[in-house]
C-alpha positions in Angstrom: -5.5 11.6 15.2 -6.7 8.2 14.0 -10.4 7.4 13.1 -10.7 5.3 16.3 -9.4 8.1 18.5 -11.7 10.6 16.8 -14.7 8.3 17.4 -13.6 7.8 21.0 -13.2 11.5 21.5 -16.7 12.2 20.0 -18.3 9.6 22.4 -16.2 10.9 25.3 -17.3 14.5 24.5 -21.0 13.4 24.3 -20.9 11.6 27.6 -19.0 14.5 29.1 -21.6 17.0 27.9 -24.5 15.0 29.3 -22.8 14.2 32.7 -21.4 17.7 33.1 -24.8 19.3 32.4 -26.3 17.2 35.1 -23.4 17.9 37.5 -23.5 21.6 36.7 -27.1 21.7 37.8 -26.0 20.0 41.0 -23.2 22.5 41.3 -25.6 25.5 41.0 -27.9 23.9 43.6 -24.9 23.6 46.0 -24.0 27.2 45.4 -27.6 28.2 46.1 -27.3 26.2 49.4 -24.2 28.4 50.2 -21.7 25.7 49.8 -18.2 27.1 48.8 -17.5 26.9 45.1 -14.3 24.8 45.6 -16.1 22.3 47.8 -19.1 22.1 45.5 -16.7 21.5 42.6 -15.0 18.7 44.4 -18.4 17.0 45.2 -19.6 17.3 41.7 -16.3 15.9 40.5 -16.9 12.6 42.4 -20.4 12.4 41.0 -19.2 13.0 37.5 -16.4 10.5 37.9 -18.8 7.7 38.7 -21.1 8.5 35.8 -18.1 8.8 33.4 -16.4 5.5 34.4 -19.5 3.5 33.7 -20.4 5.2 30.4 -16.9 5.6 29.0 -15.8 2.1 29.9 -18.8 0.4 28.2 -19.5 2.7 25.3 -16.5 5.0 24.5 -13.7 2.5 24.9 -15.8 -0.7 24.8 -13.5 -2.3 27.3 -13.6 -6.0 28.0 -10.8 -5.7 30.6 -11.2 -6.6 34.2 -12.5 -3.7 36.3 -9.3 -3.7 38.4 -7.1 -2.9 35.4 -9.6 -0.3 34.1 -10.2 1.3 37.5 -6.5 1.8 38.1 -6.0 3.5 34.7 -9.2 5.5 35.0 -8.3 6.5 38.6 -4.9 7.7 37.5 -6.3 9.8 34.7 -9.0 11.2 36.8 -6.7 11.8 39.7 -4.7 14.1 37.5 -7.9 15.6 36.3 -9.1 16.2 39.9 -6.0 18.2 40.6 -6.4 20.2 37.4 -10.1 20.8 38.2 -9.6 22.1 41.8 -6.6 24.2 40.9 -8.4 25.7 37.9 -11.4 26.5 40.0 -9.3 28.0 42.8 -7.5 30.3 40.2 -10.4 31.2 38.0 -12.8 32.3 40.8 -10.4 35.1 41.4 -11.1 36.5 37.9 -14.7 35.5 37.2 -18.0 34.4 38.7 -18.0 30.8 40.0 -20.6 29.6 37.5 -18.5 30.7 34.6 -15.3 29.5 36.3 -16.9 26.0 36.5 -17.7 26.0 32.8 -14.1 26.8 32.0 -12.8 24.3 34.5 -14.9 21.5 32.9 -13.4 22.2 29.5 -9.8 22.4 30.7 -10.2 19.2 32.8 -11.9 17.2 30.0 -9.1 17.7 27.6 -6.5 16.8 30.2 -8.4 13.6 31.2 -8.9 12.4 27.6 -5.2 12.8 26.9 -4.4 10.9 30.2 -6.8 8.1 29.3 -5.1 7.7 25.9 -1.7 7.7 27.4 -2.6 5.1 30.0 -4.4 3.1 27.4 -7.7 2.9 29.3 -9.9 0.1 28.0 -6.9 -1.7 26.3 -5.1 -4.7 27.6 -1.3 -4.6 28.2 1.1 -2.4 30.0 0.4 1.3 29.4 4.1 2.0 29.1 5.0 -0.6 26.6 1.8 -1.1 24.5 1.7 0.8 21.1 -0.7 3.7 20.9 
């Protein structure tokens, strides 16, 4: 892992911790309101997605690309992450309480999304398939 990727991962992790802490409080509030854990997870995912795009685009990856290019790459990475998040929650609530399952889901999904952002070269110009990493 290069120094740039380590720095990006550190910033990504900090943004993730802050946005997920906020979204986790929203998740708990939705559970308290008797919303299903999977539906609450999906709603919090959309909220976290918005917070994450703005913060990671400007600070973590310091992108100067057009929003269209970045949104497509970000959307692709987070689309994969959404599937991982919902599937993780659906499986984990069978074995543990929903609040703990959400914490586990956040960790699993965060790693998957960061890897996808790197593979898709979010914040970098050029074709994700042909540009060097």
